[in-house]
C-alpha positions as CSV (number, residue, x, y, z in Angstrom):
1,M,-5.2,-35.5,-42.4
2,I,-1.7,-36.8,-43.0
3,T,1.0,-34.8,-44.8
4,I,3.5,-36.6,-46.9
5,T,6.1,-35.4,-49.4
6,V,5.7,-37.2,-52.7
7,N,7.9,-36.5,-55.7
8,G,9.1,-33.2,-54.1
9,Q,5.6,-31.8,-53.3
10,E,3.9,-31.7,-50.0
11,R,0.6,-33.6,-50.2
12,H,-2.2,-34.0,-47.9
13,V,-4.0,-37.3,-47.5
14,E,-7.2,-37.9,-45.6
15,A,-6.9,-41.6,-44.6
16,E,-6.3,-43.7,-41.5
17,E,-2.7,-43.6,-40.3
18,D,-2.4,-47.3,-40.9
19,T,-3.4,-47.1,-44.5
20,P,-0.6,-48.6,-46.8
21,L,1.2,-45.9,-48.6
22,L,0.4,-47.8,-51.8
23,W,-3.3,-47.1,-51.5
24,A,-2.7,-43.4,-50.5
25,L,-0.5,-43.0,-53.7
26,R,-3.0,-44.7,-56.0
27,E,-6.4,-43.8,-54.7
28,D,-5.9,-40.5,-52.8
29,L,-3.2,-38.9,-54.9
30,G,-3.9,-40.4,-58.3
31,L,-0.2,-41.8,-58.8
32,T,-1.2,-45.0,-60.5
33,G,2.3,-45.9,-61.7
34,T,2.9,-47.6,-58.5
35,K,1.1,-50.9,-58.9
36,F,-0.7,-53.4,-56.6
37,G,0.7,-56.8,-57.0
38,C,0.6,-59.1,-53.9
39,G,-0.1,-56.8,-51.0
40,A,2.4,-58.8,-49.0
41,G,5.7,-57.0,-49.9
42,L,6.9,-60.0,-52.1
43,C,6.4,-59.1,-55.7
44,G,7.8,-55.5,-55.8
45,A,5.2,-54.2,-58.1
46,C,4.7,-51.4,-55.6
47,T,8.3,-50.4,-55.1
48,V,8.9,-46.6,-54.5
49,H,11.9,-44.8,-52.9
50,V,11.7,-43.7,-49.4
51,D,14.3,-41.2,-48.5
52,G,16.2,-42.6,-51.6
53,E,15.9,-46.5,-50.6
54,A,13.8,-48.8,-52.6
55,M,11.0,-50.0,-50.4
56,R,7.5,-51.8,-50.9
57,A,4.7,-49.3,-50.7
58,C,2.2,-51.9,-49.7
59,Q,4.2,-52.6,-46.4
60,I,4.6,-48.9,-45.3
61,P,1.8,-47.4,-43.2
62,L,0.9,-43.9,-44.2
63,N,2.0,-42.6,-40.7
64,M,5.5,-44.0,-41.3
65,A,5.8,-41.9,-44.5
66,Q,5.3,-38.7,-42.8
67,G,8.5,-36.6,-42.6
68,R,10.1,-38.7,-45.4
69,S,10.8,-38.1,-49.0
70,I,8.7,-40.5,-51.3
71,T,9.6,-40.8,-54.9
72,T,7.3,-42.8,-57.3
73,I,8.0,-43.9,-60.9
74,E,6.3,-40.6,-62.0
75,G,8.8,-38.7,-59.9
76,L,11.8,-40.7,-61.1
77,T,11.3,-39.6,-64.7
78,P,12.9,-36.2,-65.4
79,A,11.0,-33.4,-67.0
80,Q,12.8,-34.0,-70.2
81,G,13.6,-37.4,-71.5
82,L,13.9,-40.6,-69.5
83,H,15.8,-41.7,-66.4
84,A,18.8,-43.7,-67.3
85,V,17.1,-47.1,-66.1
86,Q,14.0,-46.2,-68.3
87,A,16.3,-45.5,-71.3
88,A,18.2,-48.9,-70.7
89,W,14.8,-50.7,-70.5
90,V,13.8,-49.3,-73.8
91,A,17.2,-50.2,-75.4
92,A,17.0,-53.8,-74.0
93,Q,13.3,-54.2,-74.9
94,V,12.6,-55.3,-71.4
95,P,8.9,-54.8,-71.0
96,Q,6.4,-57.6,-72.2
97,C,3.2,-56.9,-70.4
98,G,4.7,-54.1,-68.4
99,Y,2.8,-54.3,-65.2
100,C,5.7,-55.0,-62.8
101,Q,8.1,-52.7,-64.7
102,P,7.6,-49.4,-62.7
103,G,8.5,-51.3,-59.5
104,M,11.3,-53.1,-61.2
105,I,12.7,-49.8,-62.5
106,M,12.4,-48.3,-59.1
107,A,14.2,-51.2,-57.5
108,V,17.1,-51.1,-60.0
109,A,17.3,-47.3,-59.8
110,G,17.6,-47.7,-56.0
111,L,20.2,-50.5,-56.3
112,L,22.3,-48.5,-58.8
113,K,22.2,-45.4,-56.8
114,S,23.8,-47.3,-53.7
115,N,26.0,-49.6,-55.8
116,P,26.7,-48.3,-59.5
117,R,28.6,-51.4,-60.5
118,P,26.7,-54.4,-58.9
119,D,27.8,-57.9,-59.6
120,A,25.4,-60.7,-60.3
121,A,25.1,-61.6,-56.6
122,A,24.4,-58.0,-55.7
123,I,21.7,-57.6,-58.4
124,R,20.1,-60.8,-57.2
125,A,20.1,-59.6,-53.6
126,G,19.1,-56.0,-54.5
127,V,16.3,-56.6,-57.1
128,T,13.9,-59.2,-55.7
129,N,10.9,-58.1,-57.8
130,L,9.0,-60.8,-59.6
131,C,8.1,-60.5,-63.3
132,R,5.3,-62.9,-64.4
133,C,6.3,-62.6,-68.0
134,G,9.9,-63.8,-67.2
135,T,11.8,-60.9,-68.8
136,Y,14.7,-61.5,-66.4
137,P,17.3,-62.0,-69.2
138,R,16.4,-58.6,-70.7
139,I,16.4,-57.0,-67.3
140,A,19.8,-58.4,-66.6
141,A,21.0,-57.1,-69.9
142,A,19.6,-53.6,-69.1
143,I,21.3,-53.6,-65.7
144,A,24.6,-54.8,-67.2
145,Q,24.4,-51.9,-69.7
146,L,23.9,-49.4,-66.9
147,S,26.6,-50.7,-64.7
148,S,29.3,-51.1,-67.4
149,G,29.3,-47.5,-68.6
């Protein structure tokens, strides 16, 4: 039994300690907002915050998550309304298929937390998630809206 803190709640997971955090979140805890994309840490569909830093959940063994604070897309959304990044996504009409968007939103929220006014180079370096639908211009517009105000 491994104990992790997810979205502010202590949760118990019965899994091998090398199980990827992604699978514990989705399969054991039912938090399906975190998506499986590539399983190699390349696409970013599984991005969560670990101690406030955006990280790829498919690359984090469950035992490495112990004692750390994990935030998923479900925990990013406030009880009332939307997180600022989610609201900007709606305003810029970012999602097309939407599959990658939870991870993309988590990556952008992490970037803006550490750098509230990123330039284009900082955005490219900080948000390396992939979007198969190619909504990058709308993503850039949403980030620009967030970092300008």
